LODRENTOR-181661 format. One record per residue: residue in three letters; z, x, y of N, C-alpha, C in turn. Coordinates in steps of 0.1 Angstrom, whole numbers, plus 5000, padded with zeros to 4 digits. Example, Ala and Ser with C-alpha at 12.3 -4.5 7.8 and 13.67 -1.06 7.14 Angstrom:
2
ALA507851324943507851234955507851324967/SER507151284978507151374989507951295000/
END
This chain:
430
MET500050094988500050005000500050095012/THR499150075022499050145034500150105043/SER500450185053501450155063501150025070/THR499850005073499449875080499749755071/GLU499449775058499649665049501149635047/ALA501949745047503349735046503949665058/ARG503449695070503949625082503649485082/ARG502449445077502049305076502949235066/ALA503249295055504049235045505449215050/VAL506049315057507349305063507449185073/GLU506349185082506349075092506248945086/ALA505448925075505348795068506648755062/VAL507348845055508548815048509648775059/TRP509648855070510648835080510448695087/ARG509148665089508948535096509348415087/MET509148425074509548315065510948315061/GLU511548435060512948445054514048495063/SER513748515076514648585085516048505085/ALA515948375085517148295086518048315074/ARG517348315062518148335050518748475049/ILE518048575054518548715053519648725063/VAL519448695075520548715085521748625081/GLY521448495077522548405073523448465062/ALA522748515052523448565040524348685044/LEU523748775052524448895057525648855066/ALA525448755074526448715083527648655075/ARG527348575065528348525056529148635049/TYR528348735045529048845037529948935047/THR529448965058530149045067531148975076/GLY530848845079531648775088531448805103/ASP530348885105530048935118528548905121/PHE528248805130526948755133526048875139/SER526648935149525849045155525549155146/LEU526549195138526349305128525249265118/ALA525249135114524249095104522849105109/GLU522649075122521249085127520849235128/ASP521749315132521449465132521149515118/LEU521949475108521749515094520349475089/ALA519949355093518649295089517549385095/GLN517749425107516749505114516649645107/GLU517749695103517749825097517049815083/ALA517249705076516649685063515049675065/LEU514649605076513249595079512649735081/ALA513349815089512849955092512750035079/GLU513650015070513650095057512450035048/ALA512149905049511149845041509749905046/LEU509549925059508349975064507950105057/VAL508950195055508750325048508650305033/SER509550235027509650225012508450145007/TRP508050035013507049955007505650025008/SER505450105019504150175020504050275009/VAL505150325003505150424993505150364979/ASN506050264977506350214964505650074962/GLY505050024972504449884971505449774973/LEU504949654974505749534976506649504964/PRO507949494966508849464955508649324950/ALA509049294937508849164931509649054939/GLU510749094944511548994952511849054966/PRO510949044975511049104989512349064996/THR512648934995513848895002515148954996/GLY515148954983516349014976516449164979/TRP515249234980515249374983515849394997/LEU515449315007515949335020517449305021/LEU517949195013519349165013520149275007/THR519649334996520349444990520449564999/VAL519349605006519449715016520449675027/GLY520349555032521249515043522749525038/ARG522949485026524349485021524849635020/ARG523949715015524349855014524649915027/ARG523849885037524049935051525449875056/ALA525749755052527049695056528149765050/ILE528049805037529149875031529350015037/ASP528250075041528350205049529150185061/ALA528850075068529550045081531050015078/PHE531249935067532649905064533450035061/ARG532850125054533550255051533850335063/ARG532950335073533150405085534350345093/ARG534550215091535550145098536850135090/SER536850175078537950145068539250205073/ALA539250315081540450375085541250285094/ARG540550185101541250105111541149955107/ASP540549925096540449785092540549765077/GLU541649715072541849705057540849605051/ARG540449505059539549405053538149475050/TYR537649555060536449625057536549725046/ALA537749785044537949875033537849805020/LEU538449685019538349605007536949565004/LEU536249525014534849485011534049605006/ALA534349715012533549835008533749874994/THR534749824987534949854973534049774964/ASP533349674969532549584961531449654953/LEU530849744960529649814954530149894942/ASP531349964943531850044933532549974921/GLU533149864925533949794915533349664909/GLY532149624915531449514910532149374912/LEU532849364924533449244927532449134931/PRO532849004930531948894932531248894946/GLY531748964956531148954969529648994969/ALA529249084961527849134961526949014956/ASP527248954945526348844940526348724950/ALA527448704958527448594966526348584976/LEU525748704979524648704988523448624983/PHE523348614970522148554964522548414958/ASP523648364962524148234956523148124961/PRO522348064953521447964957522047834963/GLU523347814959524047694965524447714979/ARG524447844984524947874997523847895007/ILE522547895003521447925012521347825023/ASP521347695019521247595030522347605040/ASP523547625035524747635044524547755053/ASP524047865048523847985056522947955067/VAL521747895064520747875075521247775085/LEU521947665080522547565089523547635099/ALA524447715093525447785101524747875112/LEU523647935107522948025117522347945128/MET521747835125521147745136522247705146/PHE523447665140524447615149525047725157/ILE525147845152525747955160524747995171/SER523447995167522448035177522347935189/CYS522747815186522647705196524047665201/HIS525047755200526447725203526547685218/PRO527347585221527547545235528047645244/VAL528647755239529147855249528047935255/LEU526847925249525648005254524847915264/SER524247985273523347915282522047865275/LYS521347775281520147725275519147835272/GLU518947925282518048035280518448125268/SER519748145267520248235256520048165243/ARG520348035242520147965230518747975225/ILE517847945234516447955230516048095225/ALA516348195232516048335228516648365215/LEU517948335213518648375201518048295189/THR517748165191517248085180515948135175/LEU515048165185513748215181513848355175/ARG514848435178515048565173515548565159/VAL516648495157517348515144517048395134/VAL516648285139516248175130514748165128/GLY514048185140512548175139511848305135/GLY512648415136512048545131511048605141/LEU511048555154510048615163510648745169/SER509848835172510248965178510548935193/THR511249035199511549015214510249015222/ASP509249095217507949095224507348955223/GLU507348895212506748765210507448665219/ILE508748665219509548565227509248595242/ALA509148715246508848745260507448695264/LYS506548715255505148665258505148515259/ALA505848455250505848305249506348245262/PHE507348305268507948255280507648335293/LEU506648425291506148505303507248565311/VAL508148635304509248705311509148845305/PRO509748945312509749085307510549095294/VAL510149185286510849215273512349245276/PRO512649335286514049365288514849245292/THR514249145298514949015301515348945288/ILE514448935279514748875266515848955258/GLN515649085258516649175251518049155257/ALA518049145271519349125277519948985274/ARG519148885273519648755269520248755255/ILE519548815246519948825232521248905231/THR521249015238522449105237523649025243/ARG523448965255524448885262524948775253/ALA524048705246524448595237525348645226/LYS524948755220525848815209527248845214/LYS527248905226528548945231529448825234/THR528748715239529448595243530048525230/LEU529248525219529648475207530848555201/ALA530748685202531848775197533148745205/ALA532948745219534148725227534848585224/ALA533948485221534548355218535048345204/GLU534848445196535248455182534748335174/VAL533448305176532748195169532548235155/PRO533148155146533048185131531748155125/PHE531348225115530048195108530348085098/VAL530347965103530647845094529847725100/VAL529547635091528947505096530147425102/PRO529847365114530947295121531647195113/GLU532847165116533547055109532946925113/PRO533046815105532346695108532646635122/GLN533846655127534146605140533446675151/GLU533046805148532346885158530846875157/LEU530346825145528946825141528046755151/ALA528446635155527646545164527346615177/GLU528346675183528146745196527346865194/ARG527546945184526847065182525347045178/LEU525246935170523846895165522946865177/GLY523546805187522746765199522246895206/SER523047005206522647125212521447185204/VAL521547185191520547235183519147165185/LEU519247035185518046955187517446975200/GLN518246995210517747015224516947145224/VAL517447255218516847375218515447375211/VAL515447305200514147295192513147215201/TYR513647105207512747025216512247105228/LEU513047185234512647265246511547365242/ILE511747425230510847525225509447455223/PHE509447335217508247265214507647215227/THR508347175237507847125250507147235257/GLU507647355257507047475263505747505256/GLY505747495242504547515235503447405237/SER503947285239502947175240502447155254/PHE503247185264502847185278503247315285/ALA502447415283502847545288502947545303/SER504147585308504447585322503747685330/ASN503447795323502747915330501747975321/GLY500948065327500048145319498648085319/ASP497848125309496348095309496048015297/ALA496947955290496747865279497347725281/TRP496647625278497147485281498147455270/ILE497947495258498847475247499147605240/ARG500447635237500847755230501147705215/THR500147705207500347645194501347725185/ASP501447855187502347935179503747895182/LEU504047875195505447835199505747695194/ALA504747595196504947465191505147455176/SER504347535169504447535154505747595150/GLU506347685157507647745153508747635155/ALA508647555166509547445168509447345157/ARG508247315152508047215141508647275128/ARG508547405126509047465114510647455114/LEU511147485126512647475127513147335125/ALA512347235130512747095128512647055113/ARG511647105106511547075092512747135084/VAL513147265088514247325082515547235085/LEU515647195097516847125101516946985094/VAL515846925092515846795086516246805071/ARG515946915065516346945051517846975050/LEU518347045060519747085060520646975065/GLU520246895075521146795081520246665084/PRO520046585073519146475074519746355081/GLU520046375094520546265102519446195109/PRO519646065113518545985119517846055131/GLU518646115140518046165152517246295148/VAL517646365138516946485133515546435128/PHE515446325121514246275117513446225129/GLY514146165139513446125151512746245158/LEU513446355159512846475166511646525158/LEU511846535145510646575137509446485138/ALA509746355139508646255141507946275154/LEU508746305164508146325178507246445178/LEU507746555172507046675172505746665164/GLU505746605152504546585144503546495151/LEU504046385156503046295162502446345175/THR503246425182502646495194501646605191/ALA502046685181501246795177499946745170/ALA499946625165498746565159497546565169/ARG497846555182496746545192496246675197/PHE496946785192496546915197495046955195/PRO494446915184493046955182492046895192/ALA492546785198491646715207492046735222/ARG493146805224493646815238492946925246/VAL492147015240491347115247489947105242/ASP488947135251487547145247487247285242/ALA485947305240485447435234485747555243/LEU485947525256486247625266487747645269/GLY488547565261489947575263490447495275/ARG489647405280490047325292490747195287/PRO491747145295492447025291491546905289/VAL491746825279491146695277492146585278/LEU492046505288493046395290493046295278/LEU494146225277494346135265493146035264/GLU492745975275491745875273490345935271/ASP490146065272488846125270488846195256/GLN489946195249490046275236489246205225/ASP488646285217487946235205489046215194/ARG489446095192490546065183490246095169/ARG489046115166488646155152489146295149/LEU489446375160489946505158491446515156/TRP492146405159493646405157493946435142/ASP495046505141495446555127496146435120/GLN495446375111495946255104497146295095/SER497046415089498246455081499546465089/ALA499446515101500546525110501046385114/ILE500046295116500446155120501146085108/ARG500746105096501446055084502846115083/ARG502946245085504246305084505146245095/GLY504646235107505446175118505846035115/ARG504945955110505345815107506345805096/ALA506245895086507245895075508645935081/ALA508646035089509946075095510545965104/LEU509645905112510145795121510645675112/ALA510045645101510545545092511945575087/ARG512145705084513445745079514545725090/ALA514145755103515045735114515345585116/VAL514345505116514445355118515245295106/GLY514945345094515645285082517145315081/ALA517545415088519045445088519845345095/GLY519245265104519945155111520745215123/GLY521345135130522145175142521345205154/GLY520045175154519145195166518745345167/LEU517545355174516945495176517645565187/GLY517745695186518245785196517045825206/ALA517345915215516345955225515046005218/TYR515246095208514046155202513246045194/GLY514045955187513345855180512545755189/LEU513145725201512345645210511145715215/GLN511245845218510045915222508945925211/ALA509445935199508545935187507845805186/SER508545695189507945555188506845545199/ILE507045605211506045605221504845685216/ALA505045795210503945875205503245805194/GLU503945725186503345655175502445535180/CYS502845485192501945385198500645435201/HIS500545565206499245625209498545655196/ALA499245695186498645735173498045615166/SER498545495169498145375163496845315169/ALA496545355182495445295189494145375187/ARG493045305184491845365181491245425194/PHE491545355206491045405219492145355229/VAL491945405241492945375252493245225254/ALA492145155255492245005258493044935247/GLU493144985235493844925224495344955224/THR495745045233497145095233498044985237/ASP499144965231500144865234501044915245/TRP500444905258501244965269502544885272/GLN502544755269503744675272504844725262/ARG504544755250505544805241506044945246/ILE505145025251505545155256506445145268/VAL506145045276507045025288508444985282/SER508544895272509744855267510544975261/LEU509845065254510445175248510945275259/TYR510245285270510745365281511945305288/ASP511945165288513145095293514345135285/ALA514245135272515345165263515745315265/LEU514745405266515045545268515745575281/ALA515345495291515945515304517445475304/GLN517745375296519145325295519945435287/LEU519345495277520045585269520145725275/THR519045775280519145905287518345905300/PRO518945855310518245835323517945975329/SER516745985334516246115340514946085348/PRO514646155358513446135366512246155358/ILE512246235347511046255339510846135331/VAL511846075326511745945318511245835328/GLU511745835340511245735350509745755353/LEU509345875353507945905356507045855344/GLY507545885332506745835321506645685321/ARG507745615324507745475325506745425336/ALA506745495347505845455358504345465354/VAL504045565346502645585341502345465332/ALA503245435323503045325314502845185321/ILE503645165332503545045340502145045347/ALA501745155352500445165358499345125349/MET499445165336498445135326498544985322/ALA499744935322499944795317499744695328/SER500144725341500144625351499244665363/GLY498744785364497844825374498444935382/PRO497545015389497945145396498945115407/ALA498845005414499744975425501144975421/ASP501444905410502844895405503345035401/GLY502445105394502845245390503145335402/LEU502245325412502345415424503645385431/ALA504145255432505345225439506545295433/LEU506545305419507645365412507545515414/VAL506345575413506145715415506645765429/ASP506245685439506645715453508145715454/ALA508845615447510245615448510845735442/ILE510345785431510845905424510546025433/ALA509446035440509046145449510046145461/ALA510346025466511246015477512646075475/ARG513046065463514446115459514446275459/GLY513246335457513146475457513746545445/GLU514046475434514546545422513546625415/LEU512246595417511246675410510346745421/ALA510946785432510246845443509446965439/GLY509847045430509147165426508147145415/SER508047025410507146995399505746945404/HIS504646995397503346955401502946825395/VAL503746775385503446655378503446525387/VAL504446515396504546405405503346385414/PRO502946495421501746475430500446465422/ALA500446515410499246505401499046355397/ILE500146295394500046145390499846065402/ARG500446095414500146025426498746035430/GLY498146155428496746175432495846085423/GLU496146075411495245995402495445845405/LEU496645805407496845655410496245625424/LEU496345715434495745685447494245685446/THR493645765437492245765435491745635429/ARG492545585420492145455413492345345423/LEU493145355433493245255443492245265455/GLY491445375454490445395464490945465477/ARG492145515476492745585488492445735487/GLN491145765489490645905486491346015494/GLY491545995507492146095516493546125511/GLU494346025508495746055503495746115489/ALA494746075481494646135468494346285469/ARG493446325477493046465479494246545483/SER495046485492496246555497497246575485/ALA497446475477498346485466497946585456/LEU496646575453496046665443496146815447/GLN495946835460496046975465497547025464/GLN498446935467499846965465500147005450/ALA499546925441499746955427499247095423/ILE498047125429497447255426498347365431/ASP498847345443499747455448500947475440/LEU501447375434502747385426502547425411/CYS501247405406501047425392501047575388/GLY501847615378501947755374500947785363/ASN500347685356499447715345498047715350/SER497347825348496047845354494947755348/VAL495147715335494147625329494347485335/GLU495547435336495847305342495447305357/ARG495747415363495347425378493847405379/ALA493047475371491647455372491147315369/ALA491847245360491547105357491847015370/LEU492947045376493246975388492246995399/GLU491747125400490747155410489447085408/ARG489147065395487946995392488046845395/LYS489246795393489546655396489446635412/LEU490046735419489946725434488546725439/ASP487746805433486246815437485546685435/GLY486046605425485346485421485946355428/VAL486946375436487646255442486646185451/SER485946255460485146185470483946105463/GLU483646145450482546075444483045945437/ARG484345925436484845805429485245695439/ARG485045575434485345465443486045355435/GLY487145315441487945205434488745255422/ALA489145155414489945185402489145195390/ASP489445295381488645315369489445345357/ALA490745345357491545365345491345495338/ARG490945605345490745735339491745835345/GLY492045935336492646065341494046075345/ILE494945975340496345995343496946115335/VAL497646195342498346305336499746255332/THR499946245319501246195315502246305313/PRO503546285317504546385317504946415302/PRO505546535300505846565286507146505281/VAL507146375279508346315273507946225261/
END
């Protein structure tokens, strides 16, 4: 095996098994930060060993064994000042059960679940949760995370280092939360996966309209989570991600330019993802007790998936779902989505009145989405001058070059359009 082949093999194993490896090592050592360092040392050794000896029969087991040996070396170095480490260090020589526990198949799910909850612990900032989750659960490198969020690599490294120190200072144990803590902590985990997907689905910056790798990683994390913690709202999040991602193949044209919902070739929508999304939504609904925020958003996405074309969309049902969502999790973004749905159900004037009210409050003053929607609704009402002004404001605020170009094309075409025509609404990412 060449060094290039070895690197590719290591990267593939790490991407698929990083959570199991770090989780098992964290359970063994009781030290989350040490476990991640040990896993990285095992990867470095694999790059050398696998290029010489070839890919082992059990790559994950090989990495775990190397990580454990590195842990024992660390324990021995610390043994003079910590009896617990000294006791663990005897495992290799005396064959105590601690070694086999790394490979206990009954513990794998618990290890990964604990790892997800630690990475998304409430003591961490939102930015740190995302970076740490992508690093230790998603298996992304710091370079990949930095590129995904368009920030310098040292910034991501600092966030991850700071997160580890914060967890250590708070003495966060490597365990699945107790039942009474689970609901609160689960919400944090779901939010991080949702935010990762949102950035992938609607890139806030850069020169790509959709970052499919980032969105795909969020979907993978959601699938892992639904196996480990099959709660209704977890199914709701998975349904939302699958149903939204189903439209990705039709959301950009051959040149990578955005294609709005009403212009998309729905034959390109991923029917397998739609089926998976509907199945997950059915599980959320079947649990009873009403849908949560993610389940309601998934139901909105399912309304779009059910319509063969825009005119067939059940906009009144979407308005009702937004009403329920606004009651459950009120936010200006939810209000904006509701305003768009009302514009489609009742006419642009009704929608514009709601959008203007949101704009007047100034809560989304830095977002390009509000003026973009205002520009479209004003155009449909034949108020071209105001529409051009709103679209220019959206262009000035937009950080994504592809979306900005689409807004510029829309601005160029405003003077040619007359009256209302039901095209081109930019829906917010909810």
